[in-house]
N, C-alpha and C positions, 0 to 999 in steps of 0.2 A: 219876401217872395215877390211882392208887387214890384219892388225896385229891380230885382233880377230880371223879371219879365220885361220891364221897360228897357233895361240894358240890352237884353237879347234882341228885342225888336229893333232897337236902334242899330246894333251891330250888324244884324242881318240885312237891314235896308240901306245902310250907308257904305257897305264894303265896295260897291262898284263892280262886284264880280257878277258874271252871267249866271252862275250856279250858286245856290244857297250853301253856306258852310254846314256840312252834315252834322257835326258835333253840336253846334249851337241850335240847329233846328230840332235835333233830338231832345235837347234840354228844354227847349220851348214847349214842345209837344208834351213832355213829361209834366211840366208845371201846369199846363192847360188841363191836362187829364185829371189833376188833383182836385179841382173845384170849378163850379160854374162861374164863380166870381172871377177866377183867373181867365176863363174863356171870354167873359164880357170885357174884362180889362184889355186883353189882347186884341179883341175886335176894335175897341175904341182907339187903341194905339195905332193899329194898322190903318184904320180909316183916316186918321190924321196924316199918316205917311202917304196915303193915296192922294192927299190933297196938295202935296208938295209940288212946286213948280219945276220939277226935274224928272224927266221920263225914266231915268235909271233907278231912282228911288222908288218911283211908282211901280216899276217892273218888279223890283225885289219884293216890295210889299205885296204885290199881286201874287207872287210865287208862294209867299207865306200863307196868304189867304187860301190859295188852292190846297195847300197841305192841310190846313185846319178845317176847311169846308168838307174835305173827304172823310174827316175823322170825328166830327162833332155835330150832332143834331142842333144843339144850342147855337153853335157858330153859324150854321146854315140859316137858322131862324133869324138871328140878328142881321146877317148880311142881306137876306131876302126882304126883311122888313124895310130896308133902305136901298132896295135894288136899283131904283132909278139913279140915285147918286153914284152907286158903284159903277153903273154903265157909263155915266157921264165922265167919271174919273179914269176909266180903263179903256173904254171903247171910243169915247169922244163923241157921244150922240148929240151933244149940244153945240151948234155952230158958233154960239157966242163964247164958248169956252173950249177951244181946241186943246188937244193934248200938248203938254209942254215939250220943249226940245230936250235932247237932240232928236231930230226927226226920225232917224233910222231906228232908234230905241222906241220911240212913240209908236211907230208902225209895228214893231215886234210886239209891243204891249197890246196893241189893238187886236192883232191876229191871235195872240195867245188868249186874250180875254174872250173873244168871239168863240174860239174853239172850246174853251172851258165852259161857257154858257151852253153850247150845244151838247157837250158831254154831260154836264149837270142835268140838263133837261131830259136827256135819255135815261139817266140813272134815277133822278129824283123828281122829275117834272110833275108826276101825278100827285105827289105828296105836298108840293109847295106851289100854290096858285100864282103867287107873284113871279116865281121863276118861270113858270109856263107863259105868263103874260109877257115878261121881258124877252123871252126867247121868240115868241111870235111877233113882238114889236120889231125885233132885229130882222127877222125874216121878211116881214112885210115892208117896213119903212126904210130899212138900211140895206136891203137886198143882200143879206149875208147867208 
């Protein structure tokens, strides 16, 4: 099951498509739903993908993150425990580490990540302190 999970994350994040392939995404969600270990494994695989020096890969990984964030408390907890790194990799909050090329995809990733953080804050902000702190950091320091 772990092997299939890794294959799905790789297939979903290397396709180069602007939309996630629905069948693979459905299978990934089903595997993640089956155990907390699979959620944790998916989180670590996706974090690795978010570190790639290619904006399209990061954008695809971000889309998978969004799907799992909406469905799993454990996934939210894992992501939020490392929220600063997530923001660095998707919003580009660290000037020392700008988002990778291509530039137009990096800008799309940044906009989508900022919108996601705003939406997540509205929906879950009170329950997750780090999420609230990250949201307010973006509002104050990055003027979003």
